[in-house]
N, C-alpha and C positions, 0 to 999 in steps of 0.2 A: 596098359603096358607104358613103361617109362624107359626111354632109351638112354644110355651112357656110352659115349663114344670117345675113343682115345687114339691119338697119333702123335708122331714127333716130326717137325720139320728138319730137314737138314740145315746146317749153319748157313746163315744169310739167305734163307729162303722164307718168303713171307707170301702166303696165298689166301684167298677168300675162304674163311672157314666154312661157310654154308655150302660153297662149290665143292670143297674137299669132302664134306659130309655127304652131299648128294652123289658124288662120284663114288664113294664107298658104299652107299646103299645100292648103286647100280652094278657093283663088282667091277668097276673100272679102275685101272691103274692110274695112280697120281703121281706125276713127277714131282720130285722134291721132298718125298716123305722118306724118313729114316727106316731102314729095315728093323723090326722088333724081334726080340727073343721070344716069339710066341709060345713056344713049348715051355720055356722057363716061366713065362707069366701064368700059363695054364696050370703049370705044377704048383706054382705059389698060391694061386687062387684055390686049388684043391686042398693045400695045406691050410690056408686061412679058414676054409669052410669045411674042415674035415668032419665036424659035427653035424653037418647037414647030409641029407640023403642025397647021393649022386644018381641022378635019374639015367643019365647016359653020358657020353664021353665028355660033353660040354654043358650040361645042365645040372642044377642044384635045386633042391627043395628043402625048406625049412621043416624038420620034423616036429619042432617044438612051438610052432606058431604059424603066422602067415608069411607068404612070400616065397618066391622062386625066381631063378634067374637062368638065362641062357647066354653063352659066350660064343660070339662068331668071329674068328680069328682070320686074319689074312696076313701075308708077310709084313704089311705095313699099318695095319689098324686092329683094333680090338673094339668090338661093339657087344654091349651087354644089354639084353632085353630084360627087364625087370617086371615081374608080374605081382602086384599086391604087396611089393617089398616095401619094408619100413625104411624111413630116412636113415636111421643109424646103420642099417645094412647096406644101404647105398653109400654112405659116407665110408664104410669099411672097404667097399669095392674101389672107390675113388683113391683112397688111402693106399691100397694095395698096388694100384697102378702108378701112383706117385713114387713109390719105392724104385720104379723104373724110369723115373722123370718123364712120365707120359701123362700130360695134362688132360683134363676132361673137356669135352665139347658136349654142352647140353643142348640138343637140338630143339628141345621144348622152349627154351627161353628166347631166342638162340644166343648162347655166349660160349666163348672159350676161356677156360680158366688157367692161362698160362703165365699170368703176371709173376707168379712165385719163382719162375725160372729166368726172369729178365734180369740182366746184370744192372746193378744200381751204379 
């Protein structure tokens, strides 16, 4: 399994990414995170992956190859568990969340990829 985790900070809020990730795993509320349009995000993922088999409300499986993923949404975070999913599929998941200006935290590395949103 490979985890992709997404959240947005409120303006002027800077927290330890690893601690935020751990709190999300424990289902703890984190002060300083922005509310996400989770239903809109889930609908968008369903649209982007409309050719995939929808296993249940939050899980998709590739009917033409390998890979599956499950989305776990809270009001302030989106966690996607990828199972045997190809890199290009994970890139598409990341790109979809970027539409909502919601950067990736990759706990395997661990690194947060929010540089693209910083003002230059």
